[in-house]
C-alpha positions in Angstrom: -1.6 -63.6 38.1 -5.1 -64.8 38.6 -8.2 -62.7 38.5 -8.5 -63.0 42.3 -5.1 -61.3 42.7 -5.8 -58.4 40.3 -7.6 -55.6 42.0 -10.9 -54.8 40.3 -11.1 -51.0 40.0 -14.9 -51.0 39.7 -15.3 -53.2 42.8 -12.7 -51.1 44.6 -14.7 -47.9 43.8 -17.9 -49.4 45.1 -16.2 -50.6 48.2 -14.7 -47.2 48.8 -18.1 -45.6 48.6 -19.6 -48.2 50.9 -16.7 -47.5 53.4 -17.4 -43.8 53.3 -21.2 -44.4 53.8 -20.4 -46.7 56.7 -18.2 -44.0 58.3 -21.0 -41.4 57.8 -23.5 -43.8 59.4 -21.3 -44.2 62.5 -20.9 -40.5 62.9 -24.6 -39.8 62.5 -25.4 -42.6 65.0 -22.9 -41.1 67.5 -24.5 -37.7 67.2 -28.0 -39.2 67.5 -27.0 -41.0 70.7 -25.4 -37.8 72.1 -28.7 -36.0 71.7 -30.8 -38.9 73.0 -28.4 -39.0 76.0 -29.3 -35.4 76.8 -33.0 -36.3 76.4 -32.5 -39.1 78.9 -30.9 -36.9 81.4 -33.7 -34.3 81.0 -36.3 -37.0 81.4 -34.6 -38.3 84.5 -34.5 -34.8 86.1 -38.1 -34.0 85.2 -39.4 -37.5 86.2 -40.7 -38.2 82.7 -40.9 -41.9 81.7 -37.9 -43.4 79.7 -40.1 -44.6 76.9 -42.8 -42.7 74.9 -44.7 -45.4 73.0 -46.8 -42.9 71.1 -43.8 -41.0 69.8 -42.1 -44.3 68.9 -45.0 -45.5 66.8 -45.2 -42.1 65.0 -41.4 -42.3 64.3 -41.7 -45.9 63.0 -44.6 -45.0 60.7 -42.8 -41.9 59.5 -39.6 -43.8 58.7 -41.5 -46.7 57.1 -43.0 -44.1 54.7 -39.5 -42.6 54.1 -38.1 -46.1 53.4 -40.8 -46.8 50.9 -40.2 -43.5 49.1 -36.5 -44.3 49.1 -37.1 -47.9 47.8 -35.7 -49.4 51.0 -37.5 -52.3 52.6 -39.8 -50.8 55.3 -39.5 -54.0 57.4 -35.7 -53.6 57.5 -36.0 -49.9 58.4 -38.5 -50.7 61.2 -36.2 -53.4 62.6 -33.2 -51.0 62.4 -35.1 -48.2 64.1 -36.6 -50.5 66.8 -33.0 -51.6 67.6 -32.0 -48.0 68.0 -35.1 -47.0 70.1 -34.6 -50.0 72.4 -31.0 -49.0 73.0 -32.1 -45.4 73.7 -34.7 -46.5 76.2 -32.1 -48.7 77.9 -29.9 -45.6 78.2 -32.8 -43.5 79.5 -33.6 -46.1 82.1 -30.0 -46.1 83.2 -30.0 -42.3 83.5 -33.1 -42.5 85.7 -31.3 -44.9 88.1 -28.2 -42.7 88.5 
């Protein structure tokens, strides 16, 4: 049996932890989008704009600080958050059209 065929218990342990974290991330994102969907519906009913650039900038700055404190690349965290914000705005725009 070669090393490629023998399961590495250390690697398997790391991968199990990564899999658990990935599952938690998906559940957290799903909950976040459930809440932002409610926000979008509220904004549509009250004729508020789908985007709030001031709030977005505050959130990005706050999460960049959190990323730095957590030793996570703040550029990555901003790109990740921007991706989420853009998707939320798209949902809010769609709610406004319904």
